[in-house]
C-alpha positions as CSV (number, residue, x, y, z in Angstrom):
1,X,0.5,0.2,0.0
2,X,1.4,3.1,-0.8
3,X,1.0,6.7,0.7
4,X,-1.5,8.0,-0.9
5,X,-3.8,4.9,-1.8
6,X,-7.3,6.4,-2.0
7,X,-9.0,4.3,0.3
8,X,-12.9,4.4,-0.8
9,X,-14.3,2.7,1.8
10,X,-13.8,4.7,4.6
11,X,-15.7,8.4,4.1
12,X,-14.3,10.8,5.7
13,X,-16.3,13.5,4.5
14,X,-19.7,14.4,2.6
15,X,-21.5,17.6,2.8
16,X,-23.9,19.2,0.1
17,X,-25.9,22.4,-0.4
18,X,-27.7,24.4,-2.1
19,X,-28.1,27.8,-3.2
20,X,-30.8,30.0,-6.2
21,X,-29.2,30.8,-10.0
22,X,-30.5,33.9,-11.0
23,X,-30.5,32.6,-14.6
24,X,-32.0,31.2,-16.5
25,X,-31.1,27.2,-16.9
26,X,-30.8,27.9,-20.7
27,X,-28.3,29.9,-20.3
28,X,-25.9,28.7,-16.8
29,X,-22.6,26.7,-18.9
30,X,-20.9,25.3,-14.6
31,X,-18.1,24.2,-17.1
32,X,-17.6,27.4,-18.2
33,X,-17.8,29.7,-15.4
34,X,-15.9,26.3,-13.7
35,X,-13.1,26.4,-16.2
36,X,-12.4,30.2,-16.9
37,X,-13.7,31.7,-12.7
38,X,-10.8,34.2,-12.7
39,X,-8.3,33.7,-9.4
40,X,-10.1,37.2,-7.5
41,X,-13.6,35.5,-8.0
42,X,-12.9,32.3,-6.7
43,X,-11.2,34.2,-3.4
44,X,-14.3,36.6,-3.2
45,X,-16.6,32.5,-2.9
46,X,-15.0,31.7,0.9
47,X,-13.2,34.5,2.2
48,X,-10.7,34.0,3.5
49,X,-10.8,30.4,3.0
50,X,-10.3,30.8,-1.3
51,X,-6.6,31.1,-1.9
52,X,-5.2,31.0,-5.3
53,X,-7.0,29.5,-8.4
54,X,-5.7,28.7,-11.8
55,X,-6.3,25.9,-14.6
56,X,-4.1,23.4,-16.6
57,X,-3.9,20.2,-17.8
58,X,-3.4,17.2,-17.4
59,X,-0.7,15.1,-19.1
60,X,-2.9,13.2,-21.5
61,X,-4.9,17.0,-22.1
62,X,-7.8,17.1,-19.7
63,X,-9.3,19.3,-17.8
64,X,-7.8,20.8,-14.4
65,X,-8.6,23.1,-11.7
66,X,-5.6,23.7,-9.3
67,X,-7.7,25.0,-5.9
68,X,-5.8,26.3,-3.2
69,X,-8.0,26.8,0.2
70,X,-7.9,26.3,4.2
71,X,-11.0,24.4,5.2
72,X,-10.8,23.6,9.2
73,X,-6.9,25.2,9.6
74,X,-5.9,22.7,6.5
75,X,-4.5,24.2,3.6
76,X,-5.0,22.0,1.0
77,X,-3.6,22.5,-2.7
78,X,-6.2,20.3,-5.0
79,X,-5.6,18.8,-8.4
80,X,-9.4,19.1,-9.5
81,X,-9.5,16.4,-13.1
82,X,-12.8,16.9,-15.4
83,X,-14.6,13.5,-15.5
84,X,-18.0,15.5,-16.1
85,X,-17.3,18.4,-18.0
86,X,-21.7,19.6,-18.8
87,X,-23.1,22.7,-18.6
88,X,-25.0,21.7,-15.8
89,X,-23.1,18.9,-14.2
90,X,-19.1,19.1,-13.3
91,X,-18.0,15.7,-11.1
92,X,-14.3,17.3,-10.7
93,X,-11.5,14.1,-8.6
94,X,-8.5,15.2,-6.7
95,X,-5.9,13.4,-5.2
96,X,-5.4,16.4,-2.7
97,X,-2.1,17.5,-0.9
98,X,-2.7,18.5,2.9
99,X,-0.8,20.4,5.2
100,X,-3.2,19.6,8.7
101,X,-1.4,20.0,12.0
102,X,0.1,17.2,12.4
103,X,2.2,17.0,8.5
104,X,1.3,17.0,5.0
105,X,-0.5,14.1,4.0
106,X,-3.1,13.4,0.7
107,X,-6.9,12.8,0.8
108,X,-8.9,12.4,-2.3
109,X,-11.3,14.9,-2.8
110,X,-14.8,14.7,-5.2
111,X,-15.8,17.9,-5.7
112,X,-19.5,17.8,-8.0
113,X,-21.5,21.0,-8.9
114,X,-25.0,20.6,-10.7
115,X,-28.1,22.7,-11.9
116,X,-31.4,22.2,-12.3
117,X,-34.0,25.0,-13.3
118,X,-35.6,25.5,-11.2
119,X,-38.5,28.4,-11.9
120,X,-38.9,30.5,-15.3
121,X,-35.6,32.9,-14.7
122,X,-33.9,30.8,-11.9
123,X,-32.3,27.4,-10.8
124,X,-30.7,25.7,-8.1
125,X,-27.2,25.1,-7.6
126,X,-26.0,22.0,-6.3
127,X,-22.8,22.3,-4.2
128,X,-21.1,18.5,-3.5
129,X,-17.9,17.4,-1.9
130,X,-16.9,14.0,-0.5
131,X,-13.2,13.5,0.6
132,X,-12.1,9.8,1.3
133,X,-8.1,9.2,3.5
134,X,-5.4,7.7,1.8
135,X,-3.5,5.3,3.4
136,X,-1.3,8.0,4.7
137,X,-3.4,9.9,6.3
138,X,-4.4,7.4,8.9
139,X,-1.0,7.1,9.3
140,X,-0.1,10.6,10.1
141,X,-3.8,10.4,12.7
142,X,-2.1,7.3,14.2
143,X,0.8,9.3,14.7
144,X,-1.4,11.6,16.8
145,X,-2.7,9.4,18.2
146,X,-6.5,10.5,16.9
147,X,-8.7,8.2,15.8
148,X,-10.3,8.0,12.3
149,X,-13.5,9.3,13.9
150,X,-12.3,11.6,15.3
151,X,-11.0,13.2,12.4
152,X,-13.7,13.2,10.5
153,X,-16.0,14.3,12.6
154,X,-13.8,17.5,12.7
155,X,-13.9,18.1,8.9
156,X,-16.9,17.1,9.1
157,X,-18.0,20.3,10.9
158,X,-15.4,22.4,9.0
159,X,-16.2,21.3,5.7
160,X,-19.9,22.0,5.9
161,X,-19.1,25.1,7.2
162,X,-17.0,26.2,4.3
163,X,-19.2,24.9,1.9
164,X,-21.9,26.6,2.9
165,X,-20.6,29.7,2.4
166,X,-19.0,28.6,-0.7
167,X,-22.3,27.5,-2.1
168,X,-24.1,30.6,-1.8
169,X,-21.5,33.2,-2.9
170,X,-21.3,30.2,-6.3
171,X,-24.5,30.6,-6.7
172,X,-24.0,34.2,-7.4
173,X,-21.0,33.9,-9.3
174,X,-22.2,31.2,-11.5
175,X,-25.3,33.4,-11.9
176,X,-23.5,36.7,-13.3
177,X,-21.7,35.1,-15.9
178,X,-24.5,33.5,-16.9
179,X,-26.3,36.7,-17.3
180,X,-23.6,38.0,-18.8
181,X,-23.3,35.0,-21.4
182,X,-27.1,36.5,-22.6
């Protein structure tokens, strides 16, 4: 087992929040928004947690969003690779570098963004985040004599708070981009 082997049978965090986008679903393109959001706009979507955002590709040409943020005292450098990139649904997967109070490690983060029509000029945005530990993450917990359950509870609370704040601001940003395209 390697330090970065993802343990998908151990859910670390699952958080889902919704918010209203004030734009018609026909004008919303989450993939375009996600892969083109300016760094300053990303920072405005969860101050002071969001630090930086940039965009690149994997070696084989798949779109990748690089996000740097702090959640619950953990600095996260996320390398989100697009698995689904559609106007109303994006699924991004990252083997994330995490600087925890216990040291550097990796976790897997899955970020799922979607929108569905809720009215003539509105849609419902859903921001879902799941994370899974790696073997290295479990090793640093063991070194600190912390249980997985303790770590999961702490991260769940901080992720829920972060997700609540960013989801509302993402919805505003997505709406502005959609209406600017009109």
